[in-house]
Each structure stands twice: as C-alpha cells, then as structure tokens.
PASEBA-1860 file (N, C-alpha, C; in nm, 3 decimals):
! residues 294
1> MERLLIID> 12.224/14.357/-0.397/12.216/14.287/-0.263/12.089/14.206/-0.260 ~ 12.091/14.081/-0.198/11.977/14.001/-0.177/11.877/14.069/-0.080 ~ 11.757/14.064/-0.106/11.649/14.122/-0.018/11.551/14.017/0.008 ~ 11.538/13.965/0.132/11.442/13.872/0.172/11.317/13.930/0.224 ~ 11.201/13.889/0.177/11.073/13.927/0.233/11.015/13.806/0.306 ~ 10.989/13.831/0.443/10.929/13.725/0.523/10.789/13.770/0.557 ~ 10.693/13.693/0.526/10.545/13.722/0.547/10.493/13.636/0.651 ~ 10.433/13.710/0.751/10.353/13.641/0.865/10.232/13.580/0.809
9> GHAYAYRA> 10.229/13.450/0.782/10.121/13.386/0.704/9.978/13.400/0.770 ~ 9.977/13.361/0.893/9.844/13.368/0.965/9.784/13.507/0.973 ~ 9.880/13.601/0.998/9.840/13.739/1.014/9.779/13.787/0.883 ~ 9.839/13.753/0.773/9.790/13.804/0.647/9.661/13.726/0.603 ~ 9.657/13.600/0.642/9.535/13.527/0.611/9.411/13.586/0.688 ~ 9.429/13.616/0.815/9.324/13.675/0.892/9.290/13.810/0.838 ~ 9.391/13.893/0.796/9.368/14.028/0.749/9.284/14.020/0.621 ~ 9.317/13.925/0.538/9.247/13.903/0.411/9.103/13.862/0.432
17> FHAIRELQ> 9.087/13.772/0.532/8.951/13.714/0.567/8.860/13.830/0.607 ~ 8.909/13.921/0.687/8.830/14.018/0.746/8.819/14.143/0.651 ~ 8.905/14.152/0.559/8.898/14.269/0.465/8.791/14.249/0.357 ~ 8.771/14.123/0.315/8.665/14.080/0.222/8.572/13.993/0.290 ~ 8.450/14.040/0.308/8.354/13.968/0.392/8.293/13.849/0.320 ~ 8.255/13.872/0.196/8.183/13.765/0.124/8.237/13.735/-0.010 ~ 8.282/13.619/-0.032/8.329/13.578/-0.161/8.336/13.424/-0.165 ~ 8.272/13.364/-0.266/8.273/13.219/-0.275/8.294/13.168/-0.414
25> SPAGQPTN> 8.331/13.048/-0.420/8.364/12.978/-0.545/8.226/12.942/-0.610 ~ 8.233/12.898/-0.746/8.116/12.853/-0.807/8.042/12.740/-0.736 ~ 8.128/12.652/-0.661/8.065/12.546/-0.586/8.024/12.587/-0.448 ~ 8.032/12.722/-0.412/7.982/12.764/-0.290/8.072/12.767/-0.171 ~ 8.207/12.741/-0.200/8.304/12.736/-0.091/8.361/12.877/-0.064 ~ 8.392/12.908/0.064/8.444/13.047/0.088/8.577/13.071/0.017 ~ 8.601/13.183/-0.041/8.721/13.208/-0.108/8.776/13.354/-0.074 ~ 8.713/13.422/0.024/8.748/13.563/0.054/8.895/13.576/0.104
33> AIYGFIKM> 8.936/13.486/0.188/9.075/13.496/0.239/9.170/13.460/0.134 ~ 9.141/13.367/0.046/9.232/13.323/-0.058/9.255/13.438/-0.152 ~ 9.145/13.503/-0.199/9.155/13.613/-0.291/9.234/13.729/-0.229 ~ 9.196/13.768/-0.113/9.265/13.878/-0.041/9.404/13.854/-0.017 ~ 9.444/13.727/0.018/9.580/13.691/0.041/9.673/13.700/-0.085 ~ 9.611/13.651/-0.201/9.678/13.667/-0.330/9.707/13.815/-0.361 ~ 9.604/13.892/-0.346/9.615/14.037/-0.380/9.720/14.103/-0.294 ~ 9.714/14.074/-0.171/9.805/14.138/-0.070/9.946/14.097/-0.098
41> LGKLRAGI> 9.980/13.976/-0.131/10.114/13.934/-0.168/10.163/13.997/-0.293 ~ 10.074/14.008/-0.394/10.106/14.083/-0.510/10.154/14.224/-0.486 ~ 10.077/14.293/-0.395/10.113/14.428/-0.365/10.244/14.438/-0.281 ~ 10.259/14.338/-0.195/10.391/14.329/-0.118/10.509/14.321/-0.213 ~ 10.497/14.226/-0.307/10.599/14.200/-0.401/10.637/14.328/-0.477 ~ 10.531/14.400/-0.523/10.552/14.516/-0.609/10.619/14.636/-0.524 ~ 10.578/14.644/-0.393/10.627/14.745/-0.308/10.764/14.723/-0.254 ~ 10.790/14.599/-0.210/10.916/14.567/-0.141/11.030/14.532/-0.245
49> APTRWIVV> 10.987/14.471/-0.356/11.087/14.424/-0.460/11.183/14.332/-0.402 ~ 11.141/14.215/-0.347/11.236/14.122/-0.293/11.309/14.042/-0.402 ~ 11.425/13.982/-0.363/11.483/13.885/-0.455/11.449/13.747/-0.407 ~ 11.410/13.731/-0.279/11.367/13.609/-0.221/11.255/13.637/-0.129 ~ 11.165/13.538/-0.111/11.053/13.552/-0.020/11.003/13.414/0.038 ~ 10.937/13.429/0.152/10.893/13.304/0.220/10.775/13.345/0.308 ~ 10.672/13.256/0.312/10.558/13.276/0.404/10.576/13.186/0.526 ~ 10.563/13.235/0.646/10.588/13.152/0.765/10.454/13.142/0.835
57> WDGGLSAE> 10.425/13.019/0.883/10.295/12.996/0.947/10.322/12.939/1.094 ~ 10.228/12.964/1.173/10.233/12.920/1.320/10.222/12.759/1.326 ~ 10.316/12.701/1.399/10.308/12.561/1.419/10.259/12.520/1.552 ~ 10.198/12.617/1.624/10.148/12.588/1.758/10.220/12.668/1.861 ~ 10.166/12.668/1.987/10.228/12.750/2.090/10.351/12.691/2.142 ~ 10.447/12.779/2.184/10.576/12.729/2.239/10.547/12.666/2.380 ~ 10.604/12.543/2.400/10.585/12.478/2.524/10.653/12.550/2.638 ~ 10.760/12.606/2.598/10.840/12.682/2.699/10.765/12.805/2.752
65> RLAALPAY> 10.698/12.880/2.663/10.619/12.992/2.699/10.494/12.950/2.785 ~ 10.436/12.837/2.739/10.313/12.791/2.813/10.350/12.750/2.949 ~ 10.468/12.688/2.967/10.516/12.654/3.104/10.542/12.764/3.190 ~ 10.592/12.878/3.135/10.613/12.999/3.208/10.486/13.076/3.248 ~ 10.390/13.065/3.155/10.258/13.138/3.171/10.153/13.059/3.107 ~ 10.084/12.968/3.181/9.978/12.886/3.123/9.866/12.963/3.052 ~ 9.848/13.093/3.088/9.733/13.173/3.023/9.789/13.245/2.887 ~ 9.913/13.212/2.858/9.973/13.272/2.733/9.888/13.247/2.611
73> KAQRPEMP> 9.833/13.356/2.556/9.749/13.354/2.433/9.617/13.282/2.455 ~ 9.585/13.251/2.576/9.459/13.168/2.603/9.336/13.242/2.571 ~ 9.340/13.379/2.560/9.213/13.448/2.531/9.175/13.460/2.384 ~ 9.269/13.406/2.296/9.234/13.414/2.159/9.127/13.331/2.116 ~ 9.036/13.379/2.030/8.922/13.295/1.988/8.967/13.182/1.889 ~ 8.883/13.095/1.873/8.908/12.991/1.773/8.904/13.046/1.630 ~ 8.985/12.985/1.540/8.983/13.029/1.408/8.840/13.020/1.344 ~ 8.796/13.115/1.273/8.660/13.108/1.211/8.641/12.987/1.121
81> DRLRPQLD> 8.535/12.927/1.122/8.510/12.804/1.046/8.521/12.827/0.902 ~ 8.489/12.950/0.854/8.497/12.978/0.706/8.641/13.012/0.671 ~ 8.726/13.038/0.761/8.870/13.063/0.725/8.950/12.939/0.721 ~ 8.919/12.839/0.813/9.008/12.717/0.826/9.032/12.649/0.695 ~ 8.927/12.617/0.622/8.954/12.537/0.496/9.028/12.619/0.395 ~ 9.026/12.746/0.404/9.089/12.832/0.299/9.244/12.822/0.317 ~ 9.295/12.794/0.440/9.438/12.787/0.457/9.503/12.684/0.371 ~ 9.439/12.568/0.355/9.492/12.463/0.265/9.498/12.513/0.125
89> EIAAWLSA> 9.398/12.586/0.086/9.393/12.636/-0.055/9.495/12.741/-0.077 ~ 9.521/12.825/0.023/9.632/12.928/0.016/9.765/12.851/-0.002 ~ 9.786/12.740/0.067/9.905/12.671/0.063/9.923/12.606/-0.069 ~ 9.803/12.565/-0.134/9.817/12.512/-0.274/9.855/12.625/-0.374 ~ 9.802/12.743/-0.348/9.837/12.858/-0.436/9.985/12.896/-0.419 ~ 10.036/12.893/-0.297/10.182/12.927/-0.271/10.261/12.823/-0.346 ~ 10.235/12.701/-0.334/10.307/12.588/-0.408/10.311/12.616/-0.557 ~ 10.183/12.636/-0.615/10.179/12.666/-0.753/10.250/12.786/-0.796
97> SGIASFNR> 10.259/12.887/-0.715/10.325/13.012/-0.745/10.475/13.011/-0.726 ~ 10.518/12.905/-0.676/10.674/12.894/-0.647/10.714/12.968/-0.530 ~ 10.627/12.998/-0.429/10.661/13.069/-0.314/10.684/12.972/-0.194 ~ 10.799/12.992/-0.132/10.829/12.902/-0.021/10.741/12.922/0.097 ~ 10.716/12.812/0.178/10.636/12.822/0.301/10.720/12.756/0.408 ~ 10.701/12.797/0.536/10.765/12.728/0.645/10.670/12.715/0.755 ~ 10.657/12.587/0.798/10.561/12.548/0.915/10.611/12.429/0.986 ~ 10.648/12.448/1.108/10.699/12.334/1.191/10.622/12.319/1.315
105> EGIEADDA> 10.580/12.201/1.347/10.497/12.178/1.461/10.576/12.219/1.594 ~ 10.499/12.294/1.680/10.557/12.341/1.802/10.637/12.466/1.796 ~ 10.650/12.519/1.671/10.732/12.646/1.655/10.639/12.755/1.622 ~ 10.642/12.859/1.704/10.561/12.974/1.674/10.617/13.050/1.553 ~ 10.528/13.114/1.476/10.576/13.186/1.357/10.679/13.296/1.401 ~ 10.652/13.365/1.509/10.744/13.474/1.553/10.888/13.425/1.565 ~ 10.907/13.309/1.631/11.040/13.257/1.648/11.098/13.214/1.526 ~ 11.023/13.149/1.429/11.073/13.109/1.302/11.111/13.228/1.218
113> IACLARRA> 11.033/13.325/1.214/11.063/13.452/1.137/11.197/13.518/1.192 ~ 11.211/13.514/1.324/11.335/13.569/1.389/11.449/13.491/1.338 ~ 11.435/13.360/1.338/11.549/13.268/1.298/11.587/13.300/1.152 ~ 11.483/13.302/1.065/11.517/13.332/0.924/11.586/13.465/0.904 ~ 11.535/13.574/0.977/11.594/13.702/0.968/11.732/13.703/1.004 ~ 11.767/13.632/1.119/11.901/13.628/1.168/11.997/13.552/1.073 ~ 11.942/13.441/1.013/12.018/13.365/0.913/12.047/13.462/0.800 ~ 11.953/13.533/0.749/11.966/13.621/0.636/12.076/13.726/0.663
121> EGLGWTTV> 12.066/13.779/0.790/12.164/13.881/0.831/12.304/13.823/0.822 ~ 12.320/13.698/0.867/12.445/13.631/0.865/12.505/13.612/0.719 ~ 12.410/13.604/0.624/12.453/13.586/0.480/12.472/13.724/0.415 ~ 12.449/13.824/0.482/12.470/13.958/0.434/12.353/14.014/0.350 ~ 12.237/13.950/0.366/12.113/13.991/0.300/12.047/14.103/0.389 ~ 11.965/14.181/0.322/11.866/14.265/0.392/11.737/14.185/0.405 ~ 11.660/14.222/0.505/11.533/14.148/0.523/11.421/14.249/0.562 ~ 11.306/14.221/0.502/11.185/14.291/0.542/11.081/14.195/0.594
129> IASSDKDF> 11.036/14.218/0.719/10.936/14.133/0.779/10.800/14.202/0.763 ~ 10.709/14.130/0.705/10.571/14.184/0.678/10.476/14.132/0.785 ~ 10.443/14.216/0.887/10.362/14.176/0.997/10.326/14.304/1.083 ~ 10.212/14.296/1.143/10.174/14.402/1.239/10.210/14.362/1.384 ~ 10.270/14.254/1.410/10.312/14.212/1.545/10.427/14.291/1.596 ~ 10.395/14.360/1.708/10.503/14.453/1.768/10.617/14.383/1.824 ~ 10.610/14.249/1.844/10.732/14.176/1.896/10.849/14.197/1.791 ~ 10.809/14.206/1.659/10.922/14.206/1.565/11.003/14.344/1.567
137> MQLVSPQV> 10.958/14.442/1.645/11.031/14.566/1.649/11.166/14.537/1.717 ~ 11.181/14.431/1.802/11.308/14.397/1.869/11.412/14.356/1.762 ~ 11.371/14.318/1.641/11.465/14.266/1.534/11.517/14.376/1.442 ~ 11.452/14.500/1.452/11.488/14.599/1.352/11.628/14.644/1.373 ~ 11.701/14.647/1.264/11.848/14.679/1.257/11.879/14.739/1.120 ~ 12.007/14.778/1.103/12.034/14.831/0.963/12.003/14.730/0.855 ~ 12.007/14.598/0.890/11.973/14.504/0.781/11.831/14.441/0.786 ~ 11.763/14.470/0.893/11.620/14.415/0.914/11.517/14.527/0.926
145> GLFNPHDK> 11.427/14.539/0.833/11.323/14.633/0.841/11.182/14.562/0.870 ~ 11.090/14.650/0.902/10.950/14.589/0.935/10.844/14.663/0.856 ~ 10.762/14.586/0.781/10.653/14.647/0.704/10.529/14.617/0.782 ~ 10.462/14.721/0.837/10.348/14.705/0.914/10.228/14.729/0.825 ~ 10.133/14.638/0.793/10.027/14.669/0.703/9.927/14.768/0.757 ~ 9.926/14.793/0.889/9.840/14.891/0.942/9.895/15.035/0.925 ~ 10.015/15.048/0.885/10.078/15.181/0.864/10.042/15.229/0.724 ~ 9.963/15.339/0.720/9.912/15.385/0.588/10.030/15.449/0.510
153> TEAVWTHE> 10.144/15.480/0.571/10.250/15.541/0.496/10.319/15.437/0.409 ~ 10.300/15.307/0.440/10.356/15.197/0.365/10.501/15.208/0.369 ~ 10.564/15.263/0.469/10.704/15.263/0.483/10.764/15.142/0.545 ~ 10.887/15.109/0.509/10.954/14.995/0.586/11.021/15.063/0.707 ~ 10.975/15.013/0.821/11.028/15.067/0.951/11.174/15.039/0.972 ~ 11.236/15.147/1.014/11.371/15.143/1.067/11.369/15.180/1.216 ~ 11.479/15.192/1.276/11.482/15.230/1.420/11.412/15.363/1.450 ~ 11.404/15.446/1.345/11.340/15.575/1.366/11.192/15.566/1.385
161> QVRGKTGV> 11.123/15.474/1.309/10.983/15.448/1.326/10.956/15.369/1.451 ~ 11.044/15.282/1.491/11.029/15.219/1.617/11.034/15.314/1.731 ~ 11.133/15.401/1.728/11.143/15.501/1.839/11.029/15.592/1.831 ~ 10.985/15.632/1.714/10.865/15.725/1.708/10.738/15.655/1.760 ~ 10.721/15.528/1.748/10.600/15.459/1.796/10.608/15.431/1.943 ~ 10.727/15.400/1.991/10.732/15.340/2.128/10.804/15.434/2.221 ~ 10.900/15.518/2.169/10.980/15.605/2.258/11.115/15.536/2.303 ~ 11.135/15.410/2.252/11.253/15.338/2.285/11.326/15.282/2.158
169> EPSQIVDW> 11.456/15.238/2.175/11.521/15.189/2.062/11.484/15.036/2.046 ~ 11.502/14.980/1.922/11.478/14.835/1.908/11.537/14.742/2.013 ~ 11.658/14.776/2.047/11.728/14.695/2.158/11.659/14.698/2.287 ~ 11.567/14.797/2.312/11.492/14.804/2.441/11.350/14.754/2.425 ~ 11.310/14.707/2.312/11.165/14.662/2.298/11.125/14.550/2.390 ~ 11.216/14.453/2.410/11.188/14.341/2.496/11.162/14.395/2.640 ~ 11.240/14.486/2.683/11.217/14.540/2.819/11.093/14.627/2.824 ~ 11.071/14.698/2.714/10.950/14.782/2.712/10.816/14.705/2.716
177> LSLTGDSV> 10.812/14.599/2.630/10.697/14.508/2.636/10.688/14.429/2.767 ~ 10.804/14.404/2.832/10.795/14.333/2.963/10.733/14.417/3.068 ~ 10.751/14.551/3.051/10.690/14.640/3.153/10.542/14.671/3.120 ~ 10.509/14.690/2.992/10.370/14.719/2.957/10.284/14.604/2.950 ~ 10.345/14.487/2.925/10.260/14.366/2.889/10.218/14.375/2.754 ~ 10.136/14.270/2.710/10.098/14.259/2.574/9.958/14.185/2.587 ~ 9.852/14.271/2.569/9.720/14.213/2.576/9.687/14.117/2.465 ~ 9.749/14.131/2.346/9.735/14.041/2.232/9.777/13.906/2.271
185> DNIPGVRG> 9.883/13.891/2.344/9.938/13.760/2.386/9.901/13.725/2.525 ~ 9.810/13.807/2.589/9.757/13.781/2.730/9.876/13.773/2.827 ~ 9.970/13.867/2.810/10.083/13.884/2.902/10.055/14.017/2.986 ~ 10.039/13.997/3.117/10.011/14.115/3.201/10.139/14.194/3.231 ~ 10.128/14.328/3.233/10.239/14.413/3.260/10.239/14.462/3.395 ~ 10.320/14.556/3.431/10.321/14.621/3.558/10.200/14.717/3.577 ~ 10.129/14.698/3.692/10.014/14.779/3.719/10.044/14.925/3.706 ~ 9.961/14.998/3.622/9.977/15.139/3.602/10.089/15.183/3.512
193> VGPKTAAD> 10.161/15.083/3.452/10.269/15.128/3.363/10.222/15.114/3.220 ~ 10.202/15.221/3.145/10.175/15.219/3.005/10.291/15.245/2.921 ~ 10.271/15.257/2.785/10.387/15.277/2.693/10.475/15.388/2.731 ~ 10.410/15.509/2.762/10.491/15.629/2.790/10.573/15.617/2.914 ~ 10.515/15.564/3.023/10.585/15.541/3.153/10.696/15.448/3.131 ~ 10.675/15.337/3.061/10.779/15.237/3.034/10.889/15.306/2.957 ~ 10.862/15.392/2.855/10.963/15.455/2.779/11.045/15.549/2.870 ~ 10.978/15.619/2.953/11.046/15.722/3.040/11.132/15.641/3.131
201> LLGRFGSV> 11.095/15.529/3.198/11.183/15.450/3.278/11.302/15.399/3.207 ~ 11.288/15.346/3.095/11.394/15.290/3.016/11.491/15.409/2.964 ~ 11.425/15.525/2.935/11.519/15.633/2.898/11.611/15.678/3.009 ~ 11.558/15.662/3.133/11.639/15.701/3.257/11.735/15.594/3.295 ~ 11.678/15.469/3.303/11.762/15.358/3.361/11.819/15.257/3.260 ~ 11.775/15.269/3.141/11.843/15.191/3.026/11.785/15.057/3.001 ~ 11.751/14.982/3.104/11.698/14.848/3.096/11.618/14.811/3.216 ~ 11.555/14.695/3.211/11.477/14.641/3.325/11.575/14.622/3.443
209> EGIYERLD> 11.686/14.561/3.411/11.789/14.531/3.521/11.833/14.667/3.581 ~ 11.845/14.769/3.496/11.890/14.898/3.551/11.792/14.961/3.636 ~ 11.656/14.942/3.603/11.547/14.986/3.686/11.546/14.925/3.822 ~ 11.568/14.787/3.829/11.567/14.720/3.957/11.691/14.744/4.036 ~ 11.808/14.764/3.970/11.920/14.794/4.040/11.915/14.929/4.109 ~ 11.835/15.022/4.055/11.827/15.156/4.116/11.676/15.192/4.145 ~ 11.608/15.093/4.192/11.466/15.113/4.217/11.436/15.225/4.317 ~ 11.530/15.235/4.411/11.504/15.345/4.516/11.510/15.484/4.457
217> EVQSDRLR> 11.559/15.496/4.330/11.556/15.627/4.263/11.429/15.668/4.197 ~ 11.334/15.569/4.193/11.201/15.591/4.130/11.124/15.673/4.239 ~ 11.089/15.810/4.203/11.037/15.895/4.306/10.897/15.861/4.347 ~ 10.812/15.820/4.256/10.671/15.792/4.285/10.661/15.665/4.376 ~ 10.607/15.676/4.493/10.584/15.561/4.580/10.493/15.461/4.510 ~ 10.391/15.506/4.449/10.304/15.406/4.377/10.372/15.331/4.272 ~ 10.448/15.401/4.191/10.522/15.344/4.072/10.632/15.245/4.136 ~ 10.695/15.290/4.234/10.805/15.206/4.285/10.754/15.081/4.345
225> GALQDAKE> 10.636/15.090/4.408/10.574/14.973/4.472/10.517/14.876/4.364 ~ 10.463/14.937/4.258/10.412/14.843/4.153/10.524/14.774/4.091 ~ 10.638/14.839/4.063/10.750/14.773/4.003/10.807/14.660/4.097 ~ 10.811/14.691/4.223/10.863/14.592/4.322/10.769/14.472/4.318 ~ 10.640/14.494/4.320/10.545/14.378/4.328/10.555/14.300/4.197 ~ 10.589/14.355/4.083/10.586/14.284/3.959/10.726/14.240/3.918 ~ 10.827/14.244/4.005/10.962/14.215/3.976/10.973/14.078/3.908 ~ 10.919/13.969/3.957/10.933/13.838/3.906/10.857/13.828/3.776
233> AVRRNRRL> 10.738/13.891/3.776/10.648/13.888/3.655/10.728/13.954/3.536 ~ 10.797/14.067/3.563/10.868/14.134/3.454/10.974/14.053/3.401 ~ 11.052/13.983/3.485/11.155/13.895/3.441/11.100/13.782/3.365 ~ 10.986/13.725/3.410/10.919/13.619/3.330/10.877/13.679/3.192 ~ 10.828/13.794/3.188/10.777/13.856/3.065/10.895/13.864/2.969 ~ 11.016/13.895/3.007/11.127/13.903/2.924/11.148/13.772/2.850 ~ 11.131/13.659/2.921/11.145/13.529/2.858/11.034/13.502/2.754 ~ 10.917/13.559/2.787/10.800/13.532/2.700/10.809/13.618/2.569
241> VSLHDVSC> 10.853/13.742/2.584/10.853/13.839/2.481/10.972/13.812/2.384 ~ 11.089/13.783/2.441/11.213/13.752/2.364/11.183/13.642/2.256 ~ 11.225/13.674/2.132/11.208/13.565/2.028/11.313/13.470/2.045 ~ 11.269/13.340/2.052/11.354/13.232/2.083/11.436/13.172/1.972 ~ 11.550/13.112/2.001/11.625/13.043/1.901/11.563/12.911/1.874 ~ 11.530/12.889/1.747/11.467/12.763/1.699/11.533/12.720/1.574 ~ 11.490/12.604/1.526/11.554/12.550/1.400/11.461/12.603/1.287 ~ 11.525/12.655/1.184/11.449/12.705/1.067/11.524/12.669/0.942
249> EIAPEEMA> 11.571/12.544/0.932/11.643/12.500/0.820/11.558/12.503/0.690 ~ 11.609/12.585/0.593/11.547/12.586/0.460/11.660/12.644/0.370 ~ 11.678/12.576/0.261/11.787/12.610/0.167/11.757/12.755/0.108 ~ 11.856/12.839/0.096/11.838/12.971/0.037/11.778/12.969/-0.095 ~ 11.813/12.868/-0.175/11.754/12.865/-0.315/11.602/12.840/-0.314 ~ 11.556/12.775/-0.206/11.409/12.754/-0.199/11.330/12.879/-0.179 ~ 11.393/12.990/-0.128/11.329/13.113/-0.113/11.345/13.210/-0.227 ~ 11.404/13.164/-0.332/11.425/13.249/-0.454/11.294/13.273/-0.517
257> IRAPDAGR> 11.285/13.383/-0.598/11.170/13.416/-0.683/11.174/13.310/-0.792 ~ 11.069/13.228/-0.796/11.065/13.118/-0.900/10.945/13.138/-0.994 ~ 10.960/13.079/-1.113/10.848/13.082/-1.207/10.736/12.999/-1.162 ~ 10.607/13.051/-1.177/10.495/12.974/-1.127/10.458/12.860/-1.221 ~ 10.377/12.770/-1.170/10.320/12.664/-1.254/10.199/12.717/-1.311 ~ 10.192/12.767/-1.429/10.082/12.836/-1.489/9.960/12.739/-1.502 ~ 9.986/12.615/-1.537/9.882/12.521/-1.556/9.813/12.495/-1.422 ~ 9.884/12.480/-1.314/9.820/12.461/-1.190/9.749/12.589/-1.142
265> LRELYSRW> 9.809/12.704/-1.158/9.732/12.823/-1.127/9.602/12.843/-1.203 ~ 9.610/12.807/-1.333/9.485/12.812/-1.417/9.385/12.721/-1.362 ~ 9.420/12.608/-1.316/9.318/12.512/-1.250/9.258/12.564/-1.123 ~ 9.344/12.630/-1.040/9.300/12.682/-0.911/9.207/12.799/-0.937 ~ 9.253/12.892/-1.023/9.174/13.012/-1.044/9.036/12.978/-1.104 ~ 9.030/12.878/-1.186/8.905/12.841/-1.249/8.818/12.780/-1.138 ~ 8.874/12.695/-1.050/8.795/12.632/-0.949/8.740/12.732/-0.850 ~ 8.816/12.838/-0.819/8.778/12.944/-0.733/8.689/13.041/-0.792
273> GFKGLLAA> 8.682/13.046/-0.919/8.606/13.149/-0.997/8.674/13.291/-1.000 ~ 8.798/13.288/-0.991/8.874/13.419/-0.993/8.903/13.460/-1.135 ~ 8.801/13.516/-1.204/8.805/13.543/-1.352/8.914/13.650/-1.378 ~ 8.926/13.754/-1.292/9.024/13.858/-1.318/9.167/13.801/-1.308 ~ 9.191/13.716/-1.210/9.332/13.661/-1.197/9.358/13.564/-1.307 ~ 9.249/13.492/-1.349/9.266/13.400/-1.464/9.295/13.480/-1.594 ~ 9.231/13.593/-1.617/9.253/13.665/-1.739/9.400/13.726/-1.735 ~ 9.438/13.775/-1.615/9.575/13.827/-1.606/9.673/13.721/-1.628
281> LEESAGRE> 9.654/13.599/-1.579/9.744/13.485/-1.600/9.755/13.451/-1.751 ~ 9.642/13.450/-1.824/9.652/13.426/-1.969/9.718/13.535/-2.047 ~ 9.696/13.658/-2.004/9.768/13.771/-2.061/9.917/13.765/-2.041 ~ 9.955/13.722/-1.929/10.100/13.715/-1.905/10.158/13.602/-1.988 ~ 10.085/13.490/-1.998/10.131/13.382/-2.079/10.145/13.417/-2.222 ~ 10.043/13.499/-2.271/10.056/13.543/-2.400/10.176/13.636/-2.432 ~ 10.207/13.722/-2.333/10.323/13.807/-2.352/10.452/13.723/-2.363 ~ 10.455/13.619/-2.273/10.572/13.530/-2.278/10.588/13.464/-2.406
289> RQTALI> 10.474/13.420/-2.462/10.482/13.344/-2.599/10.534/13.450/-2.708 ~ 10.483/13.565/-2.693/10.530/13.664/-2.797/10.679/13.699/-2.779 ~ 10.724/13.707/-2.656/10.867/13.730/-2.635/10.950/13.617/-2.688 ~ 10.905/13.499/-2.666/10.982/13.384/-2.717/10.992/13.372/-2.861 ~ 10.897/13.433/-2.931/10.900/13.432/-3.084/10.991/13.541/-3.136 ~ 11.020/13.641/-3.057/11.110/13.743/-3.110/11.250/13.708/-3.124
END
C-alpha cells in the first residue's frame, strides 16, 4: 500500500533552528536550521518508511480567517533573521534531494496538508502527517495518522492517542478546540473552559450544537453563563479551527521517492561545510558504483 508522509515545513524548520543553536558555513552564513532539517527528515524517512513524501510550507494567512478574527495569529513574533535566509537553502536541498514541496500564496500549510491527506485517502493511500500542530488531530482516521515530534514514544497517533491526549474523538476535535480556544493561533475560548471541561461537555452532549440545544441542562450557573456569553465566539471558532477546502493540485508521481541529484548535493554540502553528510554521500555513491559493476 502507498504511504504518504506529509511534513509541516515551517514547523520542522523552526524546530531545527532552535535545536541547534550555532552552526555556520565556511563563509560565515548560518546553517543550523538547514543541518537540523536534513537530519530530521532522514530520521522521519527511516522511521515512517513512506513510499511518497512532500514538504508543505505556509503561503500566508487565510483571508477568510482574518476576516472572521483580525487578531488571528497576530501575537506570533517575526521569523528570526538568522532563520529566514536558510529557508531558501532548505528549498534548494529539497529540490536536489528529489523531495516534493508545496507552497501557494494565501494558503496556510494546515489547509494544504488537509487537502493532500484527503486526496491521498481518496486514492486509497495511508498518510502520516508530521507536525506538532493539534489542529491535525481532526484528520486522524484509519487511513490518516499523526506523528508528533514532541512525543518521545515516536508513535504514529491513531484515534487512541488523540482520545488519550484530549478526552475526545478526532471527529470532536474541532468542537473541543472551539470551546478551549487555541493560544498558539490567538483564538480565545470560553471563559473558564479548559481541556477537561470541554471534554466532559462533549462527552455528555456530543457536540457544540448539542451543548447549546440543551444548555439549560448544564448545572453550573457560572459555566452555563460563560457558554451563553461565548455562543457566537464558539461558532466563529469552529470556522477558524476547521481545516478549509483549498486547491492542492500536485501530480502523485511528483511525491514519489526519487533519486537525488548527487552532484548538486555535493555542491551544497561543500558550500555549507557539512563534512559528515558529504562523506556519507560519497560512500553511498561508491556503493552504487560497486553494485553497478556486479
């Protein structure tokens, strides 16, 4: 069976940047994010064993979400100056390595990843999404798993891990996040409603609509009042948290595991001063030459 690995590009670039504090090329350019990104993708490939893979990048904030909540993601700091130039170099490495990338202006990576996962599901493939973004828990299904780099077990999450983490099923994640809010995306939730209270409410009423249809059954005056006050905000939050239908046209063959351009990689590794990766590349090329002679 085909197995697609979808990698949240910016998330892994930031993770690599912060994991390795200081690394630079012989010319003095920062290379910490580049090196970390390469090593992380190698580990992902070895652990997930995909037959196809693609790295997805943010193309900017959704105009629809910004219209619904102008403060959406407004609290996020600017990209570090030493990270920004490394993204182009990472893109060069992906191209030389034969790894597909997806980036469309105005399309958030979350929505593009959801689109690709749904397309893969329609083709009968299984998919693993590599990201720590909790929004992706809503996509988890028998065909879609989630690899969270923060999870030290290195397990691919199924509905069991989602329920263990949140107390709700993947189909309830949108409602759960609509109630709790999401500080990472600057989405305010219901006053006084945390993850456990939201899970308890959804366990009893099933959905946000079920809660509001039977609001008088909520025994706590304080909780019932907070839910009533936040009614419109919660419904807005559902539109913000739900992953949108977008265009993500890319041919299946472009996501296949392809042979790298060894010459181009040799040039990049030399310029960046990655001696270990350069030696591994030469060793691999030597093995291929020996195999060809047999």
